[in-house]
C-alpha positions in Angstrom: -0.3 17.3 -10.5 0.9 17.3 -14.1 4.5 16.0 -14.2 4.7 15.9 -17.9 3.8 19.3 -19.5 5.1 22.6 -17.8 3.1 25.6 -16.6 3.3 29.3 -15.4 2.3 27.5 -12.6 5.6 25.5 -12.5 8.4 26.9 -9.9 11.1 24.0 -10.8 10.9 21.6 -13.8 12.9 18.1 -13.7 13.0 17.3 -17.6 14.5 13.9 -18.8 17.1 14.2 -15.7 19.8 11.1 -15.7 22.2 11.0 -12.8 25.1 8.9 -11.3 27.5 9.4 -9.4 29.7 7.4 -11.4 28.8 5.1 -14.7 28.2 2.1 -13.2 24.9 2.8 -11.2 22.7 5.3 -12.0 20.8 7.6 -9.3 18.2 9.2 -10.9 16.8 7.8 -14.4 15.3 9.7 -17.5 13.1 11.3 -14.6 10.5 14.0 -15.3 8.8 16.3 -12.8 7.1 19.5 -12.4 7.0 21.2 -8.5 3.7 23.6 -8.9 4.2 27.0 -7.2 2.9 27.5 -3.3 2.1 23.9 -2.8 3.5 21.4 -0.7 5.0 18.0 -2.5 6.2 15.3 -0.5 8.6 13.3 -2.3 8.8 9.9 -1.1 10.9 6.4 -1.3 13.1 4.2 0.7 16.8 4.3 1.4 18.5 5.2 -1.8 16.1 5.9 -4.4 17.4 9.4 -5.0 15.6 11.7 -3.2 17.8 13.7 -1.6 19.8 13.7 -4.6 17.1 15.3 -6.5 17.1 17.8 -3.7 20.9 18.5 -4.7 20.5 18.9 -8.3 17.6 21.4 -7.6 19.9 23.6 -5.1 22.8 22.7 -7.5 25.1 20.8 -5.7 25.9 18.3 -8.7 25.2 18.9 -12.4 23.0 16.2 -14.2 24.7 13.7 -16.5 22.1 14.5 -19.0 18.1 16.5 -18.6 17.8 19.9 -17.8 16.7 21.4 -13.9 15.0 24.6 -14.3 14.0 26.9 -11.8 11.5 29.7 -12.6 12.7 29.5 -16.1 16.0 29.6 -15.8 18.6 26.4 -16.8 21.0 25.6 -13.7 24.7 25.3 -14.1 26.3 24.2 -11.1 29.3 25.2 -12.8 28.2 29.4 -12.8 28.6 30.6 -9.5 26.8 33.8 -10.2 24.3 31.9 -11.2 24.3 29.4 -8.2 24.8 32.4 -5.3 21.6 34.4 -7.0 19.2 31.6 -7.1 20.6 29.9 -3.8 19.6 33.5 -2.0 15.6 32.3 -3.4 15.8 28.9 -1.4 16.1 27.8 2.0 17.4 24.4 3.1 16.4 22.5 6.0 19.3 19.6 6.0 18.6 16.0 6.9 21.0 16.4 10.3 20.2 20.0 10.4 24.0 21.7 9.8 23.8 23.6 12.6 27.1 25.6 13.5 28.1 24.4 17.0 30.5 27.1 17.8 27.4 29.7 17.2 24.6 30.6 19.3 21.2 29.9 18.7 20.7 33.6 17.0 24.1 33.4 15.4 22.9 30.5 13.4 19.6 31.9 12.1 21.2 35.2 11.3 24.0 33.4 9.4 22.3 33.5 5.9 20.7 37.4 6.4 24.7 38.0 7.3 25.8 36.4 4.4 23.1 37.2 1.6 21.9 40.7 2.6 23.0 44.0 3.5 20.5 44.6 6.2 21.5 46.7 9.3 22.0 44.3 12.7 19.2 46.2 14.3 16.7 44.5 11.4 18.6 41.6 11.3 17.9 41.0 15.2 14.3 41.6 14.4 13.9 38.9 11.4 15.8 36.5 13.6 13.4 36.8 16.5 10.5 37.1 14.5 12.0 33.6 12.7 12.4 31.8 16.2 9.3 33.0 17.3 8.0 31.3 14.6 9.1 27.8 15.7 8.2 28.3 19.1 11.9 29.2 19.8 12.3 33.4 21.0 13.5 32.6 23.9 16.0 30.4 23.5 18.1 32.5 21.3 21.1 33.0 23.4 21.8 29.4 23.8 24.1 27.5 22.7 23.8 24.3 20.4 25.1 21.9 22.5 22.7 23.6 25.2 19.9 22.5 22.8 17.4 19.1 22.3 18.1 17.4 19.1 14.2 18.6 18.4 14.9 21.7 19.2 17.8 22.1 16.9 15.5 20.8 14.2 13.0 24.0 14.8 16.5 26.0 15.1 17.6 25.1 11.7 13.8 25.4 9.9 13.9 29.0 11.9 17.4 29.3 10.0 16.0 27.8 6.4 13.1 30.8 6.4 15.2 33.6 7.0 15.1 34.8 4.2 12.1 34.2 3.1 12.6 32.0 0.7 10.6 31.0 -2.5 11.3 27.6 -2.5 11.9 25.4 1.0 13.3 22.1 0.7 13.1 19.9 3.8 15.3 16.8 3.6 14.0 14.3 6.3 12.8 17.2 8.2 10.6 14.2 10.8 13.9 11.9 11.1 14.6 11.3 14.9 12.2 13.6 16.3 9.7 12.5 18.6 5.7 12.1 18.1 5.0 15.4 19.7 8.1 17.1 17.7 7.3 15.2 14.9 3.8 16.6 15.3 4.3 20.0 15.6 7.3 19.8 12.9 4.4 18.8 10.2 2.4 21.7 11.3 5.1 24.1 10.9 5.8 23.2 7.4 2.3 23.6 6.2 1.6 26.8 8.4 4.9 28.7 6.9 3.8 27.2 3.2 0.5 28.7 3.8 1.4 32.0 5.1 4.7 32.7 3.1 3.3 31.4 -0.1 6.4 29.5 -0.5 7.0 26.4 -2.5 7.9 23.3 -0.2 9.3 19.8 -1.2 9.6 17.5 1.7 12.0 14.5 1.2 11.1 11.8 3.1 9.7 8.1 4.0 7.1 8.8 6.7 4.4 8.2 5.3 1.5 9.6 7.5 2.8 13.0 8.3 3.6 13.5 4.2 0.1 12.6 3.7 -1.6 14.7 6.2 0.3 18.2 5.0 1.2 17.8 1.6 -1.0 18.5 -1.5 0.6 16.4 -4.0 3.2 13.4 -3.5 5.9 11.5 -5.4 6.8 8.3 -4.9 10.4 7.2 -6.2 11.8 3.7 -6.4 15.8 2.5 -6.0 17.1 2.8 -9.5 16.0 6.4 -10.0 11.9 5.8 -11.2 8.6 7.5 -10.6 6.3 4.6 -9.7 3.6 7.0 -8.7 2.3 10.5 -8.2 -0.6 12.7 -7.2 -2.7 13.6 -4.6 -2.5 12.0 -1.1 -5.6 10.3 -1.2 -4.9 8.9 -4.8 -1.6 7.4 -4.1 -3.4 6.2 -0.6 -6.4 4.3 -2.9 -3.7 3.4 -5.4 -4.4 0.0 -6.7 -0.9 -0.5 -7.9 1.0 -3.1 -5.6 4.4 -1.2 -5.4 2.8 1.9 -4.5 0.1 -0.3 -1.7 3.2 -1.9 -0.2 5.1 1.8 0.6 2.1 3.2 1.6 0.9 0.8 4.0 4.3 -0.4 5.1 3.9 -4.3 4.1 6.8 -6.5 4.3 6.1 -8.3 1.3 5.8 -7.1 -1.9 7.4 -5.8 -5.1 9.7 -4.0 -3.1 12.5 -6.2 -2.0 14.4 -5.6 1.1 17.8 -7.1 0.0 19.6 -4.9 -2.0 20.7 -6.8 -5.6 23.4 -9.5 -5.1 25.0 -12.4 -6.7 23.8 -15.7 -5.6 24.8 -16.5 -1.8 26.5 -19.6 -3.2 28.8 -17.2 -4.7 29.9 -15.3 -2.0 29.9 -18.8 0.5 30.0 -22.0 -1.5 29.5 -24.7 0.4 28.7 -22.5 3.4 25.7 -20.7 1.8 22.9 -22.8 3.6 24.6 -22.4 7.4 25.5 -18.7 6.6 22.0 -18.5 5.6 20.3 -20.0 8.4 23.4 -17.7 10.6 22.2 -14.3 8.9 18.5 -15.5 9.3 19.1 -16.0 13.4 20.6 -12.9 13.7 17.6 -11.2 12.4 
């Protein structure tokens, strides 16, 4: 996976992108990545490393501080509403918490993007919605309310909605969060199968290593501070001798990645009570 030089096989190019919600803390720090067409790329990393922020930049939710995000050769401008509407027609998004409309039925949730972004007759929309629900195993649940389905089912409904428009790019934000082992396996298989059947490009943001390693063509490992720690095939990352990469892929508690968020010396916050406070924190843990 070449993250330096763009080729015709590249759908998304992240070109020296820096982004922060304010000037005091950068979320992404001068990163460059290329995401190839037709492949599943996993973006892994701990909480707060900028994985979801990167997706938001690709979707045009935020604009970069510097650098460029390029979608199929076109530089994104999040202020250009016409461009954003046109390009978002070409992508599907599975949000971290589903983001389903609770006052609509399962059917109407999946139908929503078709009604919003197309002029298709209702009879054709019905057929498409039922096909998408069938792909995720929930055609029989079409008439249910969202309050009547389980968390795992809701995630699959959100996936059906994300693929309703047959998007060229599908972005999954923590698709395995909160799922039991069976549902997690089903979700992982669906992502891989849908990618292969449709020829779409898939970006999977997660911190679940085994599932992503099993279904991805390429993997990007990010760290807090907006750094790219490693990239390559799943086998290359699993075999890496880099201490930071090994710690994350193996889930080791000790290593370069620290548990504590950067903070002043504990004595500055607690003064003479620092030792007692540290001990209490240890006992609480």
